matplotlib code that plots the C-alpha trace (Angstrom):
import matplotlib.pyplot as plt

x = [-18.6, -15.3, -12.5, -9.8, -8.5, -8.6, -4.9, -2.2, 0.4, -1.1, -0.6, 2.8, 2.3, 5.6, 7.7, 5.7, 6.0, 9.8, 10.3, 8.2, 9.9, 13.5, 13.5, 11.5, 14.1, 17.0, 15.2, 14.3, 17.1, 17.6, 14.0, 14.0, 17.5, 17.9, 17.1, 16.6, 16.8, 16.7, 13.1, 12.0, 13.8, 12.0, 8.7, 9.4, 10.5, 7.2, 5.4, 7.2, 6.7, 3.0, 2.6, 4.6, 2.8, -0.7, -1.2, -4.6, -3.5, -0.8, 1.6, 3.3, 2.5, 2.4, 6.0, 4.7, 2.0, 0.5, -1.2, -3.6, -3.0, -5.5, -7.1, -7.1, -5.2, -4.9, -4.3, -6.5, -4.3, -6.3, -5.5, -6.5, -9.6, -9.3, -9.6, -12.4, -15.1, -15.6, -18.8, -19.1, -17.5, -19.2, -17.3, -15.2, -18.2, -19.1, -15.9, -16.2, -13.6, -13.7, -11.4, -12.5, -10.8, -7.5, -6.2, -6.0, -2.5, -3.5, -4.9, -1.9, 0.4, -1.5, -0.8, 2.9, 3.1, 1.5, 3.7, 7.1, 9.8, 8.2, 7.0, 9.9, 8.4, 5.4, 4.2, 2.4, 0.1, -2.6, -4.8, -4.1, -1.2, 0.5, 1.6, -2.0, -2.0, -0.9, 1.1, 2.9, 6.4, 5.5, 3.9, 7.0, 9.2, 7.1, 7.4, 11.1, 11.7, 10.0, 12.6, 10.2, 11.4, 9.1, 8.3, 6.4, 5.3, 4.3, 3.7, 5.6, 3.7, 3.4, 5.0, 6.9, 8.7, 12.3, 11.1, 8.9, 11.8, 13.9, 11.1, 10.8, 14.6, 14.6, 11.3, 12.7, 11.4, 13.6, 12.6, 10.9, 9.5, 8.6, 6.4, 7.5, 6.2, 7.7, 10.5, 8.2, 5.0, 3.1, 4.0, 4.1, 0.5, -1.0, -0.6, -0.2, -3.3, -3.3, 0.4, 3.2, 6.5, 8.4, 7.2, 8.4, 11.8, 12.3, 11.3, 13.7, 16.5, 16.2, 15.7, 18.8, 20.8, 19.7, 20.6, 24.1, 24.6, 23.7, 25.3, 22.1, 22.0, 18.2, 15.7, 16.8, 15.2, 13.8, 12.2, 9.8, 8.7, 5.8, 6.3, 3.5, 3.6, 3.2, 6.3, 8.8, 10.9, 11.3, 12.3, 16.1, 15.9, 14.3, 16.9, 19.8, 18.2, 17.6, 20.7, 23.0, 20.7, 21.8, 18.8, 19.6, 17.6, 15.8, 13.4, 10.9, 8.1, 5.2, 2.2, -1.2, -4.0, -7.6, -9.0, -8.0, -11.5, -13.1, -11.1, -14.0, -15.9, -19.0, -17.1, -15.8, -17.4, -16.0, -15.9, -13.8, -11.6, -7.8, -6.5, -5.5, -1.8, 0.8, 1.1, -1.4, -2.2, -1.6, 0.9, -0.8, -2.9, 0.3, 2.7, 1.0, -2.0, -3.5, -5.1, -7.4, -7.6, -10.6, -9.0, -10.7, -8.3, -8.3, -6.0, -4.3, -4.1, -4.7, -8.3, -11.7, -10.2, -13.3, -15.5, -13.3, -13.8, -17.4, -19.9, -21.4, -18.4, -18.9, -17.7, -19.0, -15.9, -13.4, -11.6, -12.1, -11.2, -7.8, -8.9, -11.5, -9.7, -6.0, -3.7, -3.0, -6.7, -7.8, -4.8, -6.1, -9.8, -12.2, -12.3, -8.5, -8.4, -11.1, -9.2, -6.1, -8.1, -9.5, -6.2, -4.7, -7.5, -9.5, -11.9, -13.4, -15.7, -17.7, -18.5, -18.5, -20.5, -20.3, -16.7, -18.3, -18.8, -15.1, -13.0, -10.9, -13.7, -13.1, -9.5, -7.4, -5.1, -8.0, -10.4, -10.4, -12.6, -12.9, -13.7, -17.2, -17.6, -18.9, -15.9, -13.3, -14.8, -13.5, -10.0, -9.6, -6.1, -7.2, -4.3, -3.7, -1.2, -2.7, 0.2, 2.6]
y = [24.8, 23.6, 24.7, 22.1, 20.6, 16.9, 16.7, 19.3, 17.4, 15.5, 17.8, 16.4, 12.8, 12.3, 13.7, 12.0, 8.7, 9.0, 10.2, 7.4, 4.6, 5.7, 7.0, 3.9, 1.6, 3.5, 3.7, 0.0, -1.2, -4.4, -5.3, -4.5, -5.2, -8.4, -11.5, -9.4, -11.5, -10.7, -11.9, -9.7, -6.8, -7.2, -7.5, -4.2, -2.7, -3.7, -2.0, 1.3, 1.2, 0.5, 3.4, 5.9, 4.9, 4.6, 1.0, -0.5, -4.1, -5.4, -7.9, -8.6, -9.4, -6.8, -6.0, -5.5, -7.3, -6.0, -8.9, -8.3, -11.4, -10.1, -6.7, -7.4, -5.2, -4.9, -1.1, 1.8, 4.4, 7.7, 7.7, 4.1, 2.2, 0.7, 4.1, 4.9, 6.8, 10.5, 12.6, 13.0, 9.8, 8.3, 5.3, 4.9, 4.1, 1.3, -0.7, -4.4, -6.9, -10.4, -13.4, -15.1, -12.4, -14.2, -15.3, -19.1, -20.4, -22.6, -19.7, -17.6, -20.4, -20.3, -16.5, -17.0, -19.9, -17.9, -14.7, -16.2, -15.4, -12.2, -10.3, -8.8, -7.8, -8.7, -6.5, -8.6, -6.0, -3.5, -2.1, -4.8, -5.9, -8.8, -10.5, -11.0, -13.8, -17.0, -18.2, -15.0, -16.5, -19.6, -17.3, -15.1, -18.1, -19.5, -16.3, -16.0, -19.5, -18.4, -15.6, -12.8, -10.1, -9.9, -6.6, -6.4, -3.3, -3.8, -1.8, -4.7, -4.2, -7.8, -9.7, -12.0, -15.0, -15.7, -18.5, -16.1, -13.6, -16.4, -17.4, -13.8, -13.6, -16.8, -16.3, -14.9, -11.4, -9.1, -5.8, -5.3, -1.8, -1.1, 1.9, 3.9, 7.5, 8.4, 7.8, 7.8, 5.9, 9.1, 10.4, 7.1, 6.1, 9.3, 7.8, 4.1, 3.9, 0.7, 0.0, -0.7, 1.0, -1.3, -4.3, -2.8, -1.9, -5.3, -7.1, -4.9, -5.4, -9.2, -9.3, -7.2, -9.3, -12.5, -11.2, -10.3, -13.5, -15.6, -13.4, -12.8, -10.3, -10.2, -8.9, -5.4, -3.6, -0.1, 2.0, 4.6, 7.5, 9.6, 13.2, 15.3, 18.4, 16.4, 14.2, 16.2, 16.9, 13.1, 12.1, 12.6, 11.1, 8.0, 7.8, 7.9, 5.3, 2.8, 3.1, 1.4, -1.6, -2.5, -1.4, -0.7, 2.4, 5.1, 7.1, 9.9, 11.4, 13.7, 11.9, 12.1, 14.0, 12.8, 9.3, 6.9, 5.4, 8.6, 8.9, 8.1, 10.1, 10.3, 12.4, 14.9, 17.8, 17.0, 20.1, 19.1, 16.5, 16.8, 17.8, 15.1, 14.7, 13.3, 10.3, 8.7, 10.6, 7.5, 4.6, 2.1, 0.3, -0.3, -1.2, -3.0, -5.1, -5.1, -8.4, -8.5, -11.4, -12.8, -12.7, -9.5, -7.3, -3.5, -1.0, 0.7, 1.1, 4.9, 5.3, 3.8, 1.8, 2.5, 0.8, -2.3, -3.2, -1.9, -4.3, -4.5, -3.9, -2.5, -5.5, -3.9, -1.7, -4.5, -5.5, -9.3, -12.1, -13.8, -16.9, -17.4, -16.2, -15.9, -12.8, -12.7, -12.9, -10.2, -8.0, -7.9, -8.2, -5.4, -3.6, -3.2, -2.1, 0.4, 1.7, 2.2, 4.2, 6.3, 7.2, 7.9, 10.4, 11.6, 13.6, 10.3, 10.3, 13.1, 11.1, 7.6, 8.3, 4.6, 5.4, 7.3, 3.8, 3.1, 2.4, 5.5, 8.0, 10.9, 10.1, 13.2, 11.9, 12.3, 14.8, 18.3, 19.0, 19.7, 17.7, 17.8, 20.1, 17.5, 15.2, 18.0, 19.3, 16.2, 16.9, 20.7, 20.1, 17.1, 16.3, 12.8, 12.0, 10.0, 10.3, 7.6]
z = [0.8, 2.2, -0.1, 1.0, -2.3, -2.5, -3.4, -4.1, -6.1, -9.0, -12.0, -13.2, -14.1, -15.9, -13.2, -10.6, -12.4, -12.9, -9.4, -7.9, -9.8, -9.7, -6.1, -5.1, -6.7, -5.1, -1.7, -1.6, -4.0, -2.0, -2.8, -6.5, -7.6, -5.6, -7.6, -10.8, -14.0, -17.7, -17.9, -15.0, -16.5, -19.9, -18.0, -16.3, -19.6, -21.1, -18.2, -18.7, -22.4, -22.1, -19.6, -21.7, -24.9, -23.3, -24.2, -23.2, -23.6, -21.3, -22.9, -19.6, -15.9, -13.1, -12.1, -8.6, -6.6, -3.4, -1.7, 1.2, 3.4, 5.9, 6.6, 10.4, 12.8, 16.6, 16.5, 15.7, 14.0, 13.3, 9.6, 9.0, 8.2, 11.7, 13.4, 15.8, 13.8, 14.4, 14.6, 10.9, 9.6, 6.6, 5.3, 8.4, 10.4, 8.0, 8.4, 9.3, 10.2, 11.5, 11.9, 8.7, 6.6, 5.9, 2.5, 2.2, 1.7, -1.2, -3.1, -2.3, -3.8, -7.1, -7.3, -6.7, -9.1, -11.9, -11.6, -10.6, -13.1, -14.2, -11.2, -9.3, -5.9, -3.7, -0.9, 1.7, 3.2, 2.4, 5.2, 7.8, 9.9, 8.1, 11.3, 12.1, 9.5, 11.2, 8.2, 7.3, 7.6, 5.5, 2.9, 2.8, 2.4, -0.5, -2.4, -1.7, -2.9, -6.2, -6.5, -5.6, -3.3, -0.3, 1.4, 4.7, 6.6, 10.3, 13.4, 15.1, 18.4, 19.5, 22.4, 20.1, 21.7, 20.6, 18.3, 16.4, 16.0, 14.5, 12.1, 10.9, 10.4, 8.3, 6.5, 3.3, 3.9, 1.8, 3.3, 6.7, 7.3, 11.0, 11.8, 14.9, 15.3, 18.6, 21.1, 24.2, 24.8, 25.3, 21.9, 20.0, 21.0, 19.5, 16.0, 16.9, 19.1, 21.2, 20.4, 22.9, 22.1, 24.5, 22.5, 19.3, 20.7, 22.2, 19.0, 16.9, 19.4, 19.3, 15.5, 14.8, 17.3, 15.6, 12.2, 13.4, 15.3, 12.2, 9.7, 7.8, 4.9, 4.9, 5.9, 5.4, 8.4, 7.9, 10.6, 9.3, 11.4, 10.2, 11.1, 12.7, 14.9, 18.0, 17.4, 15.4, 18.6, 19.0, 15.5, 16.0, 19.5, 18.0, 15.2, 17.7, 19.8, 16.9, 14.7, 17.2, 17.2, 13.7, 11.6, 8.0, 7.4, 9.4, 7.2, 7.8, 5.8, 6.5, 8.0, 6.3, 8.1, 7.7, 7.0, 4.3, 4.6, 3.4, 0.2, -2.1, -4.8, -2.6, -0.1, -2.7, -4.6, -8.0, -10.2, -13.2, -14.8, -14.7, -18.1, -20.6, -20.7, -23.1, -20.8, -18.4, -15.2, -13.1, -13.4, -11.1, -13.8, -15.7, -13.0, -10.1, -9.0, -5.6, -4.6, -1.5, 0.9, -1.0, -4.4, -5.6, -7.6, -7.3, -9.0, -6.1, -2.3, -2.2, -3.1, -2.2, 0.7, 2.8, 0.3, 0.3, 3.9, 4.6, 6.0, 2.5, 0.2, -3.2, -5.3, -8.5, -8.4, -8.4, -11.5, -11.3, -9.0, -9.4, -7.4, -10.2, -13.3, -12.5, -12.5, -16.2, -17.2, -14.8, -15.8, -19.4, -18.9, -19.9, -16.5, -16.4, -20.1, -19.5, -16.5, -18.6, -21.2, -18.4, -16.7, -20.2, -21.0, -18.0, -20.3, -21.5, -18.5, -20.1, -23.2, -21.6, -18.5, -17.4, -16.3, -13.4, -12.0, -12.3, -9.3, -10.1, -10.7, -8.3, -7.6, -7.3, -10.0, -12.4, -10.9, -9.5, -6.4, -2.8, 0.3, 1.6, 4.5, 6.9, 6.3, 6.5, 9.7, 11.5, 10.1, 9.2, 7.8, 5.7, 3.4, 2.1, -0.7, -3.6, -6.0, -4.6]

ax = plt.figure().add_subplot(projection="3d")
ax.plot(x, y, z, "-o")
ax.set_aspect("equal")
plt.show()
């Protein structure tokens, strides 16, 4: 049996929660403090209170929404659901994407109209590249006009014309995160498979110049570099190349090894539950909702991604559809309430065996186990963070 633990950093939920929220707010303060109102502050306060006191019912709306405009992408990064399957891939080999997988603008507007005034931030991406959606700029503008802070993460590897650069600059995006994992094409393309570093650099150069020429405060531009053994020697070179352009932030963090698609209970040897704690083992069901392009709601972006985009997706694991019921109803429907009970007390799965069908069953936040040998054999150093 392979003895690689599923996750190594999930046994301190309170410190993880406090670190995640406060470091996140400081790190992306422009996105969370910008356009903050009393009503939004109270909504966030209700969320924190409900988490700390293990409330099943949520008398508030999600402070954060993560909206999957489209799961489509033109790259094949090794960690992603878009990667080329390996010899022992399970869920990764089942992934399916086609041009119909885009969120309709009219349904998106209904989501924004429902949450405006209470939700503080909206992330317009999940497993796809947001600029694959033809109306990304209009959708960003609509959310910004509703006083939501808009966060977009992109590989930015497109040959954008000047007109598109201007649209992005004026779209209402609050925080634009651009992923660049190397200072040379040879190194960059090892993680951004199919990407063009020269396209990214050209787009960033023109976007920064446009911002400066038009005296724009937003979007705040962050370049994020994931650090691996193959690119560590280029991280500082990249930083020195980019900062003079006028970007606002250059950040680095350790890159995951393995496949996000394979993070699912069926690929783990689950041996025990995590111990019940004074506060819930995961903050996601209290703080954020993830909405897929088809309206299905799921609790997070860190687990069971491979099941969401399989040719035959497991819709039984979703928490409801916001196109059909709305955000508030789904947020307080039985599947979400059951999920909050489960993360508040992982041992419940022993007495309520139906929770083994839960979206979160097997997640390293709630379970102890190891990765199945066949999956780990493709990535001997398998290590993916699930405590963000």
